Residue frames as qw, qx, qy, qz and C-alpha x, y, z in Angstrom:
[[0.000, 0.890, 0.455, 0.000, 0.00, 0.00, 0.00],
 [0.397, 0.419, -0.024, 0.816, 1.42, 3.36, -0.99],
 [0.306, -0.736, -0.447, 0.406, 1.32, 6.28, 1.39],
 [0.284, 0.666, 0.102, 0.682, 1.49, 10.06, 1.16],
 [0.438, -0.517, -0.383, 0.627, 2.43, 12.85, 3.54],
 [0.167, 0.697, 0.198, 0.669, 1.42, 16.51, 3.47],
 [0.403, -0.512, -0.398, 0.646, 2.17, 19.34, 5.88],
 [0.130, 0.538, 0.315, 0.771, 0.36, 22.57, 5.08],
 [0.240, -0.594, 0.066, -0.765, -0.12, 25.48, 7.50],
 [0.277, -0.358, 0.693, -0.562, 0.40, 23.28, 10.55],
 [0.862, 0.047, 0.245, -0.440, -1.92, 20.47, 9.40],
 [0.085, -0.390, 0.899, 0.182, -0.41, 17.03, 8.86],
 [0.871, 0.190, 0.102, -0.442, -2.12, 14.40, 6.72],
 [0.089, -0.401, 0.896, 0.169, -0.70, 10.92, 6.23],
 [0.868, 0.153, -0.084, -0.464, -2.37, 8.25, 4.09],
 [0.715, 0.290, -0.635, 0.052, -1.49, 4.56, 4.08],
 [0.197, -0.448, 0.652, -0.579, -1.61, 4.44, 7.90],
 [0.596, -0.140, -0.779, -0.135, -2.36, 0.98, 9.33],
 [0.613, -0.628, -0.451, 0.164, -2.21, 1.99, 13.01],
 [0.012, 0.810, -0.283, 0.513, -1.03, 4.71, 15.37],
 [0.760, -0.088, -0.571, 0.298, 1.33, 3.05, 17.84],
 [0.444, -0.439, -0.365, 0.691, 2.35, 6.01, 20.02],
 [0.149, 0.705, 0.250, 0.647, 1.35, 9.63, 20.23],
 [0.420, -0.622, -0.358, 0.556, 1.88, 12.65, 22.41],
 [0.091, 0.950, 0.099, -0.282, 2.48, 16.39, 22.19],
 [0.089, -0.776, 0.502, 0.372, 5.98, 15.90, 20.77],
 [0.036, -0.284, 0.896, 0.339, 5.87, 12.59, 18.82],
 [0.828, 0.219, 0.166, -0.488, 3.54, 10.51, 16.69],
 [0.171, -0.317, 0.900, 0.246, 4.55, 6.98, 15.63],
 [0.763, 0.324, 0.064, -0.556, 2.45, 5.59, 12.79],
 [0.563, -0.104, 0.795, 0.202, 2.62, 2.07, 11.36],
 [0.542, 0.542, -0.300, -0.568, 2.67, 1.94, 7.57],
 [0.983, 0.164, 0.021, -0.080, 2.90, -1.18, 5.44],
 [0.882, 0.203, -0.141, 0.400, 6.35, -2.67, 6.13],
 [0.426, 0.252, -0.264, 0.828, 7.73, 0.40, 7.90],
 [0.281, -0.738, -0.500, 0.355, 7.05, 3.05, 10.48],
 [0.228, 0.656, 0.096, 0.713, 6.88, 6.83, 10.37],
 [0.462, -0.546, -0.425, 0.555, 8.03, 8.82, 13.40],
 [0.128, 0.773, 0.177, 0.596, 7.01, 12.49, 13.39],
 [0.503, -0.391, -0.397, 0.661, 8.67, 14.80, 15.91],
 [0.073, 0.557, 0.168, 0.810, 7.74, 18.35, 16.79],
 [0.040, -0.127, -0.595, 0.793, 5.61, 20.23, 19.31],
 [0.412, 0.218, 0.234, -0.853, 1.96, 20.85, 20.10],
 [0.234, -0.012, -0.861, -0.451, 0.72, 17.76, 18.25],
 [0.553, 0.151, 0.518, -0.635, -3.00, 17.07, 18.43],
 [0.111, 0.105, 0.913, 0.378, -4.54, 14.19, 16.51],
 [0.448, 0.136, -0.010, -0.883, -7.70, 15.40, 14.80],
 [0.890, 0.134, 0.100, -0.424, -8.73, 12.04, 13.31],
 [0.144, -0.336, 0.911, 0.190, -7.57, 8.51, 12.62],
 [0.814, 0.271, 0.067, -0.509, -9.62, 6.63, 10.04],
 [0.385, -0.353, 0.835, 0.173, -8.23, 3.11, 9.71],
 [0.672, 0.470, 0.569, -0.056, -10.86, 2.17, 7.10],
 [0.473, 0.880, 0.018, 0.039, -9.52, 4.97, 4.88],
 [0.822, -0.067, -0.046, 0.563, -5.95, 4.53, 6.25],
 [0.217, 0.705, 0.033, 0.675, -5.69, 8.26, 7.02],
 [0.503, -0.513, -0.397, 0.571, -4.25, 10.23, 9.96],
 [0.135, 0.770, 0.129, 0.610, -4.86, 13.95, 10.38],
 [0.580, -0.544, -0.333, 0.507, -3.09, 16.00, 13.05],
 [0.146, 0.936, -0.015, 0.321, -2.00, 19.54, 13.81],
 [0.684, -0.644, 0.088, 0.331, 1.19, 20.88, 15.32],
 [0.172, 0.882, -0.408, -0.160, 4.64, 22.17, 14.51],
 [0.982, 0.119, 0.052, 0.137, 6.63, 19.50, 12.69],
 [0.169, -0.853, 0.456, 0.190, 10.41, 19.47, 13.10],
 [0.030, 0.451, -0.855, -0.254, 11.42, 16.06, 11.69],
 [0.917, 0.126, -0.035, -0.378, 10.28, 12.85, 10.02],
 [0.127, -0.487, 0.862, 0.052, 11.98, 9.49, 10.34],
 [0.878, 0.134, -0.263, -0.377, 11.12, 6.35, 8.40],
 [0.322, -0.477, 0.806, -0.136, 12.12, 3.00, 9.86],
 [0.174, 0.036, -0.961, -0.211, 11.78, -0.72, 9.27],
 [0.439, -0.542, -0.676, -0.237, 8.81, -2.14, 11.11],
 [0.396, -0.796, 0.037, -0.457, 7.48, -0.52, 14.25],
 [0.891, -0.438, 0.027, 0.113, 9.23, -3.18, 16.33],
 [0.776, 0.172, -0.005, 0.607, 12.57, -2.65, 14.61],
 [0.071, 0.777, -0.037, 0.625, 12.37, 1.09, 15.20],
 [0.605, -0.735, 0.119, -0.281, 12.07, 0.58, 18.97],
 [0.933, -0.157, 0.024, 0.322, 14.89, -2.02, 18.98],
 [0.554, 0.445, -0.027, 0.703, 17.21, 0.55, 17.37],
 [0.205, -0.810, -0.019, -0.550, 15.93, 3.31, 19.64],
 [0.723, -0.660, 0.128, -0.160, 16.78, 1.45, 22.85],
 [0.896, 0.143, -0.143, 0.395, 20.24, 0.21, 21.77]]
């Protein structure tokens, strides 16, 4: 499944999202097919998660994006 990412005027939209594994004011970790997407920033608020449409919408100030293997492999690397 392909995915897309847009960030316009503080609104983040990600398609191809299978699940949201972790979220908070400074990080959102989304599971995509075969990989994960870690968004870092500040003031994050999730507006909607539609797993039928595979879409995540959030607001906040984005400072970085990081793609990883699977969600599990991201956390293994993180804690090494």
